[in-house]
Each structure stands twice: as structure tokens, then as C-alpha cells.
Wavefront OBJ file of the C-alpha trace (Angstrom):
o trace
v -114.178 -195.000 -43.303
v -111.947 -193.277 -41.046
v -113.338 -191.608 -37.689
v -112.388 -188.698 -38.651
v -115.098 -188.271 -41.382
v -119.200 -186.895 -41.011
v -120.721 -186.918 -43.740
v -118.657 -187.348 -46.526
v -116.182 -184.313 -44.524
v -112.771 -185.073 -44.023
v -112.445 -183.358 -40.430
v -108.565 -183.612 -40.700
v -109.365 -181.493 -42.926
v -111.702 -178.867 -42.236
v -112.718 -178.892 -38.847
v -114.579 -176.228 -38.253
v -116.127 -177.079 -34.566
v -115.944 -173.169 -33.709
v -117.020 -173.727 -29.882
v -119.722 -174.289 -27.750
v -121.101 -176.596 -29.713
v -121.679 -175.309 -33.109
v -119.888 -175.670 -35.957
v -120.165 -174.313 -40.109
v -118.806 -177.635 -42.279
v -117.580 -176.445 -45.951
v -115.192 -178.397 -47.626
v -111.757 -176.147 -48.944
v -113.786 -174.159 -51.615
v -117.236 -172.656 -50.436
v -120.453 -174.570 -51.605
v -121.334 -172.417 -54.220
v -124.799 -174.001 -56.352
v -126.699 -172.552 -58.651
v -128.696 -170.474 -56.150
v -130.209 -167.245 -56.806
v -129.932 -166.455 -53.120
v -128.106 -167.443 -51.122
v -128.972 -170.000 -48.490
v -128.233 -170.414 -44.951
v -129.028 -174.396 -43.562
v -128.838 -174.750 -39.592
v -129.198 -178.128 -38.654
v -129.614 -179.483 -34.923
v -128.401 -182.985 -34.156
v -130.021 -185.353 -32.308
v -127.278 -187.234 -31.497
v -123.836 -184.933 -30.701
v -120.621 -185.723 -33.028
v -117.223 -184.516 -32.416
v -115.897 -181.936 -34.244
v -112.636 -181.461 -32.990
v -113.677 -178.120 -31.389
v -110.931 -175.515 -30.188
v -113.084 -176.211 -26.733
v -113.894 -180.163 -27.070
v -117.202 -179.914 -26.553
v -119.046 -182.007 -29.461
v -121.195 -180.275 -31.807
v -124.769 -180.257 -31.731
v -126.004 -177.227 -33.921
v -124.329 -176.843 -38.181
v -124.272 -174.300 -40.197
v -123.746 -175.492 -43.917
v -123.596 -172.062 -46.236
v -124.907 -172.527 -50.351
v -124.374 -169.525 -52.079
v -123.851 -168.320 -56.040
v -120.896 -167.269 -55.210
v -117.332 -167.551 -53.208
v -117.584 -163.399 -52.846
v -121.594 -163.996 -51.523
v -120.331 -167.357 -49.191
v -117.513 -165.076 -47.501
v -119.435 -162.141 -46.489
v -121.680 -164.875 -45.638
v -119.439 -166.358 -43.157
v -118.240 -162.644 -41.823
v -121.778 -162.168 -41.248
v -122.999 -165.518 -39.310
v -118.947 -165.282 -37.868
v -120.330 -161.619 -35.949
v -124.100 -163.676 -34.926
v -122.333 -166.589 -33.409
v -120.382 -163.763 -30.993
v -124.041 -162.482 -30.008
v -125.155 -164.535 -26.265
v -129.007 -164.396 -26.797
v -128.778 -165.981 -30.030
v -126.473 -168.662 -28.395
v -128.896 -169.384 -25.281
v -131.056 -169.548 -28.377
v -129.548 -172.277 -29.857
v -128.294 -174.017 -27.118
v -132.364 -174.412 -26.181
v -133.404 -175.282 -29.441
v -135.512 -173.094 -29.876
v -138.446 -172.834 -32.705
v -137.118 -171.580 -36.141
v -138.843 -167.900 -35.740
v -137.200 -167.166 -32.595
v -133.954 -168.274 -34.271
v -134.886 -166.049 -36.553
v -136.757 -163.533 -35.276
v -133.024 -163.404 -33.186
v -131.105 -162.676 -36.458
v -133.090 -160.398 -38.238
v -131.886 -158.119 -34.302
v -128.566 -158.547 -35.007
v -129.130 -157.560 -38.689
v -130.590 -154.566 -37.227
v -128.081 -153.633 -35.046
v -125.431 -154.207 -37.770
v -127.269 -152.703 -40.724
v -127.432 -149.160 -37.805
v -124.057 -149.623 -36.843
v -122.505 -149.034 -40.300
l 1 2 3 4 5 6 7 8 9 10 11 12 13 14 15 16 17 18 19 20 21 22 23 24 25 26 27 28 29 30 31 32 33 34 35 36 37 38 39 40 41 42 43 44 45 46 47 48 49 50 51 52 53 54 55 56 57 58 59 60 61 62 63 64 65 66 67 68 69 70 71 72 73 74 75 76 77 78 79 80 81 82 83 84 85 86 87 88 89 90 91 92 93 94 95 96 97 98 99 100 101 102 103 104 105 106 107 108 109 110 111 112 113 114 115 116 117
């Protein structure tokens, strides 16, 4: 196995380390599975992984998207990208917050985004 493989993902093809210790790994094709509602999984890694992120920082937080369609996958990816620019959210992710705090901040961001539309 090459040193560029993590959990069966070839990082040379799918480097998605976005910086700040965060990655949104996905294969070339979105993970479209038989789910009625999309799911975003957040994983906090005990041992950081080199995802060849743009800032060179090892990844501690992974976001994985499971969706019922490519369109939904791209919509979620867009919303997640927006959310990951929020300093308060990034601070929560850095300190490995409780799930409730993370969900509360994401809810606040959704409310702000809806109000701006």
C-alpha cells in the first residue's frame, strides 16, 4: 500500500485537505447511497493524518457526505464549504467540542444563511 492511501482513499487522486486540520474526503464520484435523507458524518481523528492539505497541516477532522443524489451531494458540499469559513465553527472543531455545540452552531449558520436569501 502506498503512503498516500488512508482508509482505502488514494489521496493523490482526491486530496481534499482544506486546511486548518480539516478534510472533506470523497471519491471522484460523490457517495450516493440508498438513503432517504442526506447525512454528514464528522469524525475527530485521534492521530492526525497527512492529507496533503493546502496549508500542510495534518488532518484531525473529517467530514464525509452520504447523499441520495449527486445534486444533493453538491448542495451539501456547497453549504459545508460556506460553514467552514465561520470562525466560531472552526474554533469549536479545533477544541473537539460536544456534538450539541457543533449542531447548535451549524443551526445558527443555517438561520443566518436563510435570512440572507
